[in-house]
N, C-alpha and C positions, 0 to 999 in steps of 0.2 A: 302664183301659179297657173300654168301656160291655159291660155283660151280652148276650153272645150272644141268647138265649132270650130279654132283655126287648124286642130288636131286632125279633126274628119275630114278638112276640106283639103290640105295637105301632108300627109302623114309623112310621103317619103323627104319633104323639107326639111321638117320636125326632127327627124332621124338624122340627115343631114348636117344640121347644126347644133344636134349633141354632140354628135361624133369630134366637133371642135374641142369639146369638151376630152373627150378621147373614152368616149362613150359610146356603147354598142348598146342603142335602146332601141331598136325592131322587135325585141321581141317584147319587152315593155309594153310599144305601141300597142301593141298587137292586141296585146293580152286587154288593155285597156280601152282598144274600139271593139271588142269583142263582149267587155262588160259594160260597153256605152248601148251596145247594140241588143243587149237584152234586155237591161235596163228601160230602155225607149218600148220595148215589145212590151215590156211590164206594164207601163203607165199607156200604154194603147189600149189594154184589155181592159185596165182598171177605169179607162173613161168610159169605155163602152159598158161596161159594167153597172157601172154609176147613171150611165142617161137611161139604161136597162133600167135599173130602180126607180127613176123617176120618172118612166113611162108606165110600170107599171101601179104606181103609186095614183096616179090618175087612171088607169081604170080601173081599182078599185075603190076609190073613190064613186064614179061611175056608174057600177056594177050595183054598189049598196044604194045608191040615188033611186037606181031603176028596179028594186026589190029581188034582184040576183043573188040573195043572198051564198047561193050554194059557191055557184059561180065564183064570187068576190072570193070567199073561203079558201077554195082552191089557188086561185090568185093573190091570195096572200100567204099562202104555205111558200109558195113559188118564191115571192118576195122577202120572208123571211131564209131560204136557201140562198138564195142571193146576196143577203148582206152576211153571211157568212162566207159566202165567196169573195165579197167585196172587202171586208177584214182580213180574210189571209194573203188577199192579195197587196193590201195595203200594208202591211209585216214586212212580204216578200221586196215589195218597192224602196223601203223601208232599207231595208239590206243589203239593199242592193245600190240606193243611192249611197250608203257606206260604203263601202268597197267601190264602188268607182271614183268617190273624193280621195280614199286613200290609193289609188291608182296615180292617182293625177299630182297629188301635194309630193309625192315622192319624187316626182321628175323634175331638174332644175332647169332655172329657164333657159332656155334655149339662146346662145350667142349666135350675136350678128356675124353675117359671111366675112365679114374683112375682120373680123378675129383669130388671130392667129393659130394653127392647131400645136395645142402641146398639154404637157401634163404637169408641169411644176413650172416655178420660177426663172430655171434657165432657159424656157422656151418663150420669155416675154419680149416686145418688142422693144428696144431704146429708141424712143423718138426722135430725141435732142436732151442735148445739157448746156446748161447756160451758166457762166460765170469760170471765175480760177478756183483752182482750191489753194487755198491757202500755205503758203510755207510755213512752219512753226519753229518756235526757238528751238535748241537742243533740251532743255531741262520741261518741255509742254507735257503735261498732264491731260488725261481724261477727266470729264466731266464731273465724275464722282469724284475726285481726288482734288478737285476744282472747287467742288460745293462744300467738301471738309476742309479747304484750307480758309476759305473765307466765310462759313459758316451762313452758308445761305439755305445749306438741305441737309435734312439728319436723316438718313435712311437708320438708320439705329434707335432713332426716337422713335420712328415709325415702326418698327417689328416689336416696340415695348408693348404703345398704344393698342396696334391691332394686328399686325406681321407683317412678312415680308411683300413689297410690291406698294406697301404706302407711305410713302415720305413726307416729312414734315417740312413747310416750306420757311423759313424763319428770315426776317429783317428785309435785306434789297433782294432776295429771293423771294420775297412773296410778292412785293411789289413789283419787282419784272414778270412774275404771274399776272396780277390784276391786267398791268399796264398792257398785256398781249392780249388779255382778253378781249380790252377795251377796243384795243388797236386795231382786232378786225372786226370788232360787233361795229366798228365806225364804217371802218372800207365796205360791209356789206351793206353799211348801210346808205352809203354812198352808190351801190349800185341798184340801190332800188327793190330791198330786201327788207322786209315787213322784221322786226325782231320780235319771237314769241317767248316770255317764261313760262314755260312747260314744266308735269309732274317729275318729279324723279323716279318713281317709280309708277309700274303700269299695269294695267290686269294682260291675264294671257291674249284675249281678245284683239287687243294693241298688239302684242308678241306675235299673234301668226298674221296679221293686217300687212305685218311688213318683212315676214317668213322667218324671226329669228325663231318662231315655231312655228312647226316642230325640230326643226332644224339644229337649233344651237342652243337649248336648253342644258346642256350641262358646262357651257360658257359663261351661263345666267347667274347672277346670285339669287334665290329666291325664300321670299318671306312666306315660309307654307301656309303659317298658322292661316293670315289672310287669305291666301294664293295671290302676291304678288310679285313684280319682277321688279328688282333693281334697274335703271336702262343702261345697254351696254354703248348707247349713241343718243342722243338727242333726234335724232332720225326718226326712231320710234315712235317718240308721243308728237313731237312736231308733223310726219304724216300722216297720221292717227288722227288728226284735226278735221280730216276729206273723208273720212269713214261715214258709211252710210250717205253720202252726200251726195245730190244733184247738182253740179254746176250750171253756171249758163255760160256760153263760147265768149262773153262780154267779159269774164270775172279770168280769164283764162291769158296769160298763165298767171300765176301765183308763185310767190318768190316769200321765200320765209327763210329767216337764220334764228338760231339760240345759242346760248353759251347755257350749258349745263355739264357736271362730272358724269363723268363715265365709268361703269363698273363689269369688269371684266376678270372671270373667275381663270382666265388663260390656263388649264387644266394640263399638265404634263410639259411647263416650260420651265428651262432650267437652263444651266450654262452658262458661259463666257456671252454669247448675247444678248441676257438678259439683264446685264449687271445696272444700276445705277439705274436710270428714265429710261435703258433700253426699253422694255416690258415692264405696266406695273397693274396691277389690278382697280388701282382709282386715277384718274388723270383727267385733264380738263378741255374739251374742244368745244372751238364755235362749227358749226356746221349748218350749211346752205342743202336747203333744197326745195324744189319746183314741181309745180302742177301743168304740165302741159298739154296742147294741141297734138296729138299722136306726128302729124307732121313737121312739127317744130320740134323733137325730141331729139335728133342728131344734132343738128343746129346748135340748140343747147346747151348739148354736153361737151360742144366742142367751147363754149364759149365758156360755158363753169372753171374747165382745166384751163384757158388762157387766162382766168381769173386768179384762182389760184398761184399760177407761177407769178402775177402781175405780185401778190404779198410777200411770193421767196425773194422775188428781187427787189424789193424795198427792202427788207428786211439783210439783201445785200451778203442772201446764201445763195453757195454754190447747189443748183440740184439737178433732176435730171428727171425727165415724164418719160414713162412706159405705156405702153399699149399691151393688157396682159392679156396672155395666152387663157385658154377655153379650160385650161385644167386649174388655172389658178387663179379664176375669177369667184368672189364670192356666188349664192349660190342661186341666188335672186336677181342676178346682173346678165343684161345681155351683152354690155360693154363698158371695160369699166379703163381707166389710165389712174395706175397710179404716179406718185410723184416721191421724190425720193433727195432729199438733204444730204451734204455734203459732210459728215464726222472726222475733221483735220488727224485727231489727236486717237482716233481709233482705227483710222485710215477706210473706213468703210463706208457704205450708203446706209442711208436709218429714213424708212419710209415714215413718212407725214400727212399724207394726203392720200383717199381713194376717192374719185368722182365716178359716177358708174349713174348708166339706164337702165333704167329697168322694164322699161315699153309697159306691156301691161301686167306684167305680171306680179307686180304690191296692189294695185290698184281692182286687177281683179280678186284678191282675198278681199279688200278693202270693199267693194264696188261704189268705187269713186268713180262716180260718170259725169258725163257734162252733154247739155244739148248743144249738136253743132246750128252752123249756120241753118240749114234746110229741117231743123227742128227733132232733127233724128238723136236718140239718145245711142253716147258708145262709152267705151270706156277713155278716161284721160292717159297721159304716160304720168312716167314720176321719176323725179333724180335727186339726185344726195352726195353731196363732195362734204372731204375736211378743211375747213377753211381756218381757222388749220389745227392740227390736234400740240398740245404743247409740248409735252414730253420731251420726245426730241427734237423739237424748235430749242429749247433750250438746250439740249446737250448739243445741238450744232453751233449756237450761240455762242456758250462758256468755252466751247473746244479752239473754235474757229478764231473767235475775236481776243484767244488771250495772248501777255506780252509776259516779260520779266517782271512786270509790277502790279500787273494786276488783268481786269478784264472789260474790253471800250463795249460800249452800248452803241447798237445801231443807228443813227443820228434820225429816226423816224421812231425812235422807241423814244427820246429823251423828254421829249413833252408830257408822254406818260407818266414816264419814270420820277422824273425831276432830278435823276442824277446820268452824266454819262460814262462813271466809270466803276466797274466793283473792285476794290481794295481792299488791303485786311487793315 
């Protein structure tokens, strides 16, 4: 959630930054400021009347003590009328608070000024490409055919058990999954991230805190009876560890990692681009999350995306780094890099990671603050990144490393798998 104080101080800047998303937010900002002005007037009037009520209470007591009962009764009636007025003002203020909050929540995060202007993925900026795209043999197959041929992933069995988008990993396919998870967690540990094992269900407050609610409730699986949500990413529970928390500057940066399954309804997803592992309703992912001082968040974003690049290089996967345009960024992000791996058999790029700086958008919702070196309290900045999501990594590994007799396992994974090839 954007900070209301920031909008008050420089509404033109917020409008300019939101325009990078393709949004004309001038009217919405003016409506918010008008509601905020009315809200502040109501709050001032209420405080004045509350102060007057306290003053009257003292006067009534003195009048009774001095035997001036008639004057005391008049003051008592005035106090009763004032209490009714205060009650009405409190109700008006509560309604006004809700109006301001609703207008504020409807606004997405304001992109940083170096974010490319645009409305869709076509407007994203390719920052770099790494690695050589492999030349496959003439009988090369997409990963879903390889998975079936070598008996390592069963998509139909998943349909029988649950439905489409819930594959069953078997034998060396299951071992490869576990190997990747362990590899990613170990690498994060080397980078100074503390591993967290967190719940896979969260309450609505947690969904609100990181911005999934009320924006993405249609994409989340909802356990209605208990009003809990299956997590779409470990970002949600890991970041919410710091909800309603006051940190000391000496505790920052906080660097956490966690492996979880992720659950996404992906409503409306269909077509060739969702075949096999390209898009799932349940998948595994290792996430990295940082809570940092505001002045450090830009450099932290760069170091996080470089770290993810390093993982892809160790896996020997060709990839490209994209700086997302405003219109293709998530609702909560101020700046996002996507990393995409090359899928050789499909001849297309597959997104495998997003790394984002949320600035104060999440921490404002979370009430995650820290006491700075001057002893003042301010909002921290939050960042997160996929490091990495498994399905498209597995798809690229299978396709890019296939030959006529099997699939080669990258050398960095062999200590984790215990085998260097998948063969019939």
